[in-house]
C-alpha distance (Angstrom), angle and dihedral (degrees) to the residues before:
residue distance angle dihedral
E1 . . .
L2 3.80 . .
N3 3.80 127.1 .
L4 3.81 116.6 -165.9
T5 3.79 96.8 159.6
G6 3.79 112.5 165.2
C7 3.80 95.9 2.7
I8 3.76 92.6 147.4
N9 3.81 95.2 -175.3
V10 3.80 95.4 57.9
K11 3.81 110.3 112.5
D12 3.79 108.0 145.0
V13 3.82 115.3 60.3
S14 3.80 96.8 161.3
A15 3.83 91.9 114.8
L16 3.82 94.0 55.0
G17 3.79 99.4 71.6
S18 3.80 94.7 109.0
V19 3.82 95.8 53.8
H20 3.81 111.8 114.9
T21 3.82 98.3 -151.9
L22 3.78 116.5 21.9
N23 3.80 127.0 -179.4
L24 3.80 113.8 -166.8
S25 3.79 97.0 156.2
C26 3.81 115.3 157.1
C27 3.81 93.1 7.7
K28 3.76 89.4 136.8
K29 3.80 98.5 178.0
I30 3.80 93.3 63.8
K31 3.80 112.9 107.2
D32 3.80 106.8 153.3
V33 3.83 116.3 61.0
S34 3.79 96.7 157.7
A35 3.82 92.0 116.2
L36 3.81 93.4 58.9
G37 3.79 99.2 74.3
N38 3.80 94.0 113.0
V39 3.80 96.2 51.7
Y40 3.80 110.2 114.7
E41 3.81 98.4 -152.2
L42 3.80 118.3 21.6
N43 3.79 127.1 -179.1
L44 3.81 115.2 -164.4
L45 3.80 96.5 159.7
G46 3.79 110.0 158.8
C47 3.81 94.9 5.5
T48 3.76 89.7 140.6
N49 3.82 96.7 177.3
V50 3.79 95.8 56.8
E51 3.80 109.1 106.5
D52 3.81 108.6 153.9
V53 3.82 116.3 59.4
S54 3.79 97.4 158.1
A55 3.83 91.7 116.4
L56 3.83 92.9 58.3
G57 3.79 97.2 75.1
S58 3.81 94.0 116.4
V59 3.81 96.5 50.3
H60 3.81 110.0 114.7
T61 3.82 100.0 -154.0
L62 3.80 118.0 25.1
N63 3.80 129.1 179.1
L64 3.81 113.9 -162.6
N65 3.80 95.0 159.5
R66 3.82 110.4 155.2
C67 3.81 93.8 2.4
K68 3.76 89.2 143.4
K69 3.81 99.2 -179.0
I70 3.79 96.4 57.2
K71 3.81 114.2 107.2
D72 3.80 105.2 154.2
V73 3.82 122.1 56.8
S74 3.80 96.4 159.1
G75 3.80 91.3 115.9
L76 3.80 93.2 61.5
N77 3.79 93.2 82.3
S78 3.82 95.4 133.4
V79 3.80 98.6 43.5
R80 3.81 111.4 118.8
I81 3.82 103.3 -170.1
L82 3.81 118.3 33.0
D83 3.79 134.8 176.4
I84 3.81 114.1 -169.2
S85 3.79 97.2 154.2
Y86 3.82 115.1 150.8
S87 3.82 89.7 11.4
K88 3.75 89.2 122.0
K89 3.81 101.1 176.9
I90 3.81 93.3 67.2
K91 3.82 111.6 104.5
D92 3.79 109.4 160.3
I93 3.81 124.7 50.2
S94 3.80 97.1 149.1
M95 3.81 92.2 113.2
L96 3.83 94.4 58.1
T97 3.77 92.7 94.1
S98 3.82 95.9 150.8
L99 3.80 94.1 64.3
I100 3.79 118.0 120.9
E101 3.82 94.8 171.7
L102 3.80 128.5 31.7
N103 3.79 132.5 178.3
C104 3.79 110.5 -171.4
K105 3.79 101.8 154.7
Y106 3.81 113.4 160.8
C107 3.81 92.3 11.0
S108 3.77 91.3 130.2
K109 3.82 96.7 173.4
I110 3.80 95.6 61.5
R111 3.81 110.9 103.4
D112 3.79 111.8 160.7
I113 3.79 127.5 47.8
G114 3.79 98.1 155.7
N115 3.82 94.2 114.3
L116 3.80 93.4 59.5
R117 3.79 93.3 90.7
Q118 3.81 95.8 155.6
L119 3.82 94.4 57.4
K120 3.79 114.5 128.5
I121 3.80 100.3 166.6
L122 3.81 123.0 37.9
K123 3.80 125.7 179.0
M124 3.81 118.4 -172.2
N125 3.79 141.7 138.1
I126 3.83 146.4 -179.6
F127 3.78 100.7 48.0
N128 3.76 148.8 90.5
V129 3.76 113.1 -101.8
N130 3.77 121.7 -140.7
I131 3.81 98.6 -152.6
S132 3.79 95.5 158.5
E133 3.77 136.8 -11.0
Q134 3.80 93.9 -77.0
A135 3.81 97.4 35.5
L136 3.81 111.4 122.0
N137 3.79 99.3 148.8
L138 3.76 119.8 145.6
L139 3.79 119.9 -130.0
R140 3.79 108.2 -162.8
T141 3.76 139.9 -170.7
E142 3.78 120.6 -147.1
R143 3.80 89.6 -116.8
I144 3.77 93.9 60.8
R145 3.79 118.9 125.9
P146 3.81 119.5 -145.2
K147 3.81 93.3 -124.2
I148 3.79 94.4 59.6
K149 3.79 110.7 110.2
F150 3.77 110.4 -134.3
K151 3.78 118.0 -141.2
K152 3.78 130.0 -160.0
I153 3.74 124.1 -107.5
E154 3.78 112.4 -149.8
G155 3.75 128.4 -143.8
I156 3.81 106.6 31.0
H157 3.80 88.5 122.0
L158 3.82 88.5 62.9
L159 3.80 94.3 59.5
K160 3.79 97.3 95.5
N161 3.82 93.6 161.0
L162 3.79 95.2 55.4
E163 3.81 110.8 132.1
E164 3.80 101.4 172.0
F165 3.80 130.6 28.6
N166 3.81 115.5 -171.9
T167 3.79 114.7 -166.1
S168 3.82 95.2 170.9
S169 3.78 89.3 -128.0
I170 3.77 135.5 -9.2
S171 3.79 125.1 -135.9
E172 3.79 113.3 -75.5
N173 3.81 89.9 -128.0
E174 3.79 101.2 108.5
N175 3.81 96.9 -151.3
K176 3.78 92.0 48.3
R177 3.80 91.1 47.0
K178 3.80 92.2 52.6
N179 3.78 91.8 47.3
I180 3.81 92.7 51.5
I181 3.79 92.4 49.7
K182 3.80 90.8 46.1
K183 3.80 92.7 55.5
L184 3.79 92.9 45.1
T185 3.79 92.4 51.5
E186 3.81 92.2 45.9
I187 3.79 87.1 63.2
N188 3.77 94.0 45.4
P189 3.83 117.4 8.2
N190 3.82 91.4 -164.8
V191 3.80 98.3 53.7
K192 3.79 115.2 123.2
I193 3.81 112.0 -138.3
M194 3.80 111.4 -143.1
P195 2.94 133.6 -128.4
L196 3.78 94.1 31.2
K197 3.79 115.9 -135.7
K198 3.78 127.0 -165.7
């Protein structure tokens, strides 16, 4: 295990490919991560100059939170746990069929997650969820602004293996909150709604 968090002068990571657990968060000068494909758990949070992650398809647990230049994650087809929150240029994750856990908060361009049939934990926010044909329920965060246009995300109703669904926070309207939870649990009676609200 190697933790280089915040080492702002680190540029070349080509010698670190055999490290099992590697934390490079906030190493903002790193651009080339092509040598890190054999790392088991890789944290690139805040590595804002990383753009190409196509070589990281065999990484088990990958944190790309706030990697703002990344657009294409199609090569990450074997990744099991993925955090792409705040990586707002990412649009298509439909090919990431091996994922069991996904955090895509504030990834506003993502629309369809229906192919991610193995997902057990899903963390999202700021959107409309298309749970079933008639589902039009609003899942809100407390930071939402009224002028934001909500857009539907397709395919949540296909995620039969989902164990945990984190919406950051659900509307304070009690009736609306109960209705949202009801529809979610109709799809999957065992899903755990997070965070829990009384």
